[in-house]
C-alpha angles and dihedrals in degrees: 000000000000119000119236089250090063093053098046108037119094115253130222107258124226106261099203119102117264089233096051115109113263123232093206119100113239097020121103123224093247093058114105117221110211133153118229092206139021119251096185096062121089117281097231138119096252137359118259137189119267122268097241100035096056090081096046118125105234127337113340120198125208117273119263090252091063118102111247117198106211098145094089112042102162124170117257112258119239115269094024118124120257114263118257126255092272091058090048091052091049091049092050092047090049092054092048091047094050092045092050092045092052091049093049097045097040111119095005124117125219091262091051090056091058106106091215092059097046112099118236093245090056096048090067126028093205133037120280093246091054091048092052093046091046090049091051090048093050093047094047090050093054099032099088111057123211101210126136093270091051092051091046090052090049092052092049092051098035090120088068110072118210092246090055091050091048095049103034101036101029097239099153103179136043095253092055091048092049091050089050091052091049090049092053090048091053090048089053090051091049091049089050091052090049091051091049091051092048091048093050091048101043111358102052094065092048091049101050096023105036125185104232110220093202096047120066137174121219124195118254096210144004136209119243121220089259090059096255116136116222133176118266116249103236092189089077085071091045095254142110124214119230116176088338094306120113123230128183114263095235092053093049094044092049092049093047091047089054087056093047095255120134116201130193132201090257088082093056094102094049131081110245093210096112089067093059138062102237097180095103096154101039096252092152099050092094090059100038125044119239092251091054114118112211094201090067092072103010111034117201093245134126116210119224111254093221101042100271129127118309123250115243144124122274094254095035094244124143121259119240113254089192090061092052092049089051087063097041131009108211121226102171125075141193112257126217127197130209090247089069089063093050093042105024130180113268115278092008119141102196122175132177122227109181105306095336126094119213130190109218097186092107091046094054092043101044112018122078116248115266095029090141095031135282095274092051089047092057091050092050092050093051099040101059109144089003141094107273098175098104094045093049093051090054090074129065098243095034096102094051091045090055092050091051094049091047089053094050106028105025115135104169147312134283118252104246136155123242122236089260091054091048091051091047091051092049092049093048093046091048093050094048092044092053093046095046091043092052092047093049093044091049092052092046091050091047090053091046090053092048095049103038118007102042092054093053095048093076099033120097109276094021120217123353143183116014093348091067102044093122092047092050090051089052093055100260091132091061107100090207089069092057100055116127118255121237121264100219127080128235096195088079094044112118107163128004111215125199091246092067097248125129119225115212111203116212129189123242106235131171118260114270120253117276090239090072092062093043090064120100114283092238109041117205113250090223096048118140091239090067093083104030089100100030094123092047091048090056094047098039109032093175092068093062102040111082152297115268118311111287116241106241093216097047120121116247093235092056096050095092092047089047094055094042092052111099093195099070122170115253093227141011123210118216131174112256099213119104093231094059090047091059092047091055094054108141117246094249090063098065113201111245123212113255113256115245088226095066120061097172115041114212125192106257131194113210105209116196116185115205133189118153103344123140130234096264094056093042094049093049091052097045094043091053093050094045092049096050115123093242117111115276090215091064101046136065134183115244104187121180120191108201100219137321094298130166110203123223110279094015128117097200131048120255093248090053090053093050095047092048090052092055127085096229122213107244091223091057102029100116110043123179126220116279126194132242138161111264134198102262142098127258121351094351090073085087112071135164132214141181121229114213117191129193141092138293113204092337093311118116110251133193117187121193114198113193100213100167132226122304090256094064100045091104093058124096095247111029113187095012112141103150138261093285089059089051091052091048091052087065097036095048091044093056092042092055092044094050094046095040089238127158114292128217122226090263092048094054093043089055091044100056095038092052089048091051094048092047092051095248100326104133125214093254087072093065114102103171137046123197113206114205131168119232094249097055129104115206118206117238098259096037097097093042093054091050094050091046091055091048093048093048095052121033091189091068106097097173141010141172137204133222117287116209129187118253098192100047096150100037093106142329088274092062093041094060090052098057098079092036090060091045097050093044090059106033095039111025101031093036091055092047091048090060086067093036092241113114102176096205129034105192115235093226094069122006140119131217132192113240094197136355132208117244132165094342097314143073123265114202110231113168088015092050112134091229092055094045092044093053095040092047105079120153099180115049112175113149125078091240094053093046093051089051100045107024101040107025110030094148095049092045090052089054091049091048092051092050092048092049097042107024091160095056124079138250111196143186117227108196092188090068106078133181134174126221138182113248127199113284096190124071095227090055091047089049092054093045096049092045088061094043097047095045093047090047092054094050094043092050088051088060097039093052088063092060101101099181098066120123118292140028129268112312091000094059134098088239090064090046090052090050091053090049091051094050091043091053093050096048097045094112091050091048091056093051091048091049092053090047090050093051093047095047091046090054098047102028127078092216108056121187100249094186093058091043090052091050091050091048090051093051093049099037104045094065088060090053089048090055092052095050097042117031098010088207111137091198088076089063087065092048088050092054090051089050092050091052088053095050092111088058095048099039103031117019098040097043093044091050091046096048092050090050097051088127095052107099099172127106090235114194095346095093116021119183133186114266096016099120095166092053092224094148109157097022110114104168099108109143103194120144134359124282113245108204092191090074092062117085119202122178139161118262092250090056094049091047092050091051093048098045099033091231125128116276112279119239120221120232091229134029098214121109088220113055127181109266091188102052106018092065094154103043116137092241126044106224138177126255123359133225104255121249122262111269090238093060101027092090092053094057114084115219113234126222121280090269086070093054086087113046 
């Protein structure tokens, strides 16, 4: 089902003339090809501003590394909606770019534009020192933003002057001080949330239902072991009961002694009310005349409970209760429970009037019937041991009768809760019910996913019926979206003959010098020869690109002879069918049997990001990927070494290790640095890299070594730009390839070498990318399970497998992480997968879809311009942005994908398993979790704002994300409250059973999950170890992370040689000024013409979005096509899925 965005957004029109001859079979030249909807725009309900640009101060244009499509600037048709803010920004940037380009190139010849021929004094109009100082001035002026959040942080921390922050906390510049203020503000917010949680848990009840220290309730009776109920002896507490009020024994005994009454302890269990006149306010005067003497019918006498002499005054008169209260004002009362009415003491005639309990035994024994009237008498007879309030109020004199009986026969009060206590109980019960319900539902959904859904994800056909409702809505049930893509490439197509053969034109070039082949077989990426022609490489890109085009079917042993031969053939004819391509597979690419798991094989790029890893870790990772059961013909290594880095304890740099592990192709064995636009600020935006091509254990392998510009070779980490830059090398490359945009030198070098290694299969055929860290071992079937899940469901845009720990018993630090890894996958990710919204795909082992078929075209997913535009940020200044981009790239990419495509799915595939090495030292764990926790908090802040996720209100993923965010922030408070709960339950006689039940549920349900999922009892032991380490997980690590919100380094996680400041992972250096003239960007046809020496190829269509279904022989494989006219759509037959990709 198409999203509303697809049906409303303006499409890119076909730019060719309606009268131009069409290259599509079955379509006349007068037919206009236009798309009614855009397939490259986000599939969401409504456009929204970007995550990182919402805080910008003023208009912010896309970064220079962002692809700008200015080739097709058509006017907006009438009646079409206005473009969103992103389109307006792109349009404005396009105008500025064109204006600047015209100004720069005006009056300059082609030779003048060559960077090598431009004198140094013309490259910059002012001295280098002035440019650097001006750059620092401009950056310092725009570094500190003045948005609402910045002002709020300043107000919260106004008591800390900037000079104090600079001197006391060492924050030397304005950006660091602003980050410190934002950190303190966030800490204040977290403390406030913790206080609110503690108040709701313990303080709310004490506020609206206080326990009065000076007002106590004492039980009226107790139940003996034989079941008999007897009155409670109040004298054991040093008190006597009189009309339900408690008086100290010494006060009562003194008062009675003054009135010549001697009392013994035998009367301690009786109420002394019969001795007193309790009618202090004359409530009985309306029923008894003034001359009436009470002693005539109700003598003021108290019978002995064990048959002794009665207790009374000498003259039998009643004692004055007012005189006793003048001596002591009672504050304690005797308390009755409802059970005393159901199981009363023998011969008791209790009755409840409001909140007061009366004993009517003396009334029935001494007073004449009908004393309060016949109607009242009937009520009294029928309401024994019941609540007679409502029945008494029904009659006229009922209220006065109740007051009189309370004054003469009252014995205590009923134990009831006030309205505040009732409200407190309701709130607490509601909170605990919601929490327990969510926990139980999450576990049940996790079990449901493990037992039913996860097994069907990787089986042929995938999910069905109600389990696949989201997939059906996304078009997965349409068989047209599951057709196999073709196996041959059209990027290398030169001329299409009628016989069905493809002619590959190769340039005749002189044989290379012999010195080239006398060099070492594995050249060092940091060799001095890498930059001896750097200027020439920038000015003459053709000199650096390649030897002649490699024949895909050539034998490896004949490659050297082929390149040394000066009499090369001008063309080579190869069959164009996929079957013949597989038959001509060279011997060094051994065909691998197709895995039974995968029914539809998709071209997959295995991306391995490296930084400072050693040879052992790299070899384990690459061996595991090469030995997976997935077809070697459909996978390729895409290794990116992030700089010339020597890891701690290593003697060689990581790029040297990787290159020496490869079996390099002789025709591409000695690459030279090529330029590309990196993710950095200032002069570091320009970076250079070498592209090594070859094989690793019969699997094609492309290694990109970011070696840096000649100016930074003296630094400790030349070429290092961060993992996000490595990911964007791949993402931007595929985006430019799919949209036929201009390619950088690095892009084209990757392009033709990948095509050569894959025997003519061009990069636009790749649909999946597997992202793996260099310290991860993937099990043999892991890749196959992932590809199977992707092939079965086209709505899945990303997925991850289970990550297990390889060094479980290395130390106590690794032991406490085993169950944490298990529960994060089989509980958290399994629950999120039931909704198709896994909020975090770990960078160590995850897969993304590059493009997806939809309605007869391709929709870019990972290569979507919106995703690349948002992920591609050169200048990162705020604390929020730095926590997103510098510390949690992988999680931010997942958040960005969910924001851009909320109706597509992110899944967890438990069958795909990998093992990784986790930190075995606490300081390394501390650094790692600081990055993870801080990035989690900031990513959840963004994800909670996505309103069109799956579900409604409290039953939505948005609400679940909100709960996760709050739960992450209040973890330290939860630990303190848990300890308080355990201590109070141990020492107090009244434990809080609700809280104890909640704690038992949280700790016990994981054990049940283990039993119903893995059925490995060893995990029970790991769970016990994890529970013992809860203070570490929920208190130490979060507290350390929150206080280091403004620390954007990787700490001790990645230590390299020569990095004294330990700033590994921080890539915000702003030295120098970026010179755009050193960056060369050309169309693919231009690069190909320069490399082969042939005339520039001309595309059959001018649109940036060609039809992949119908235009199967266009000269450029593009992304999504303009749909056919409805009048001719029925006449065009749709090919099989192999033709989805040209």
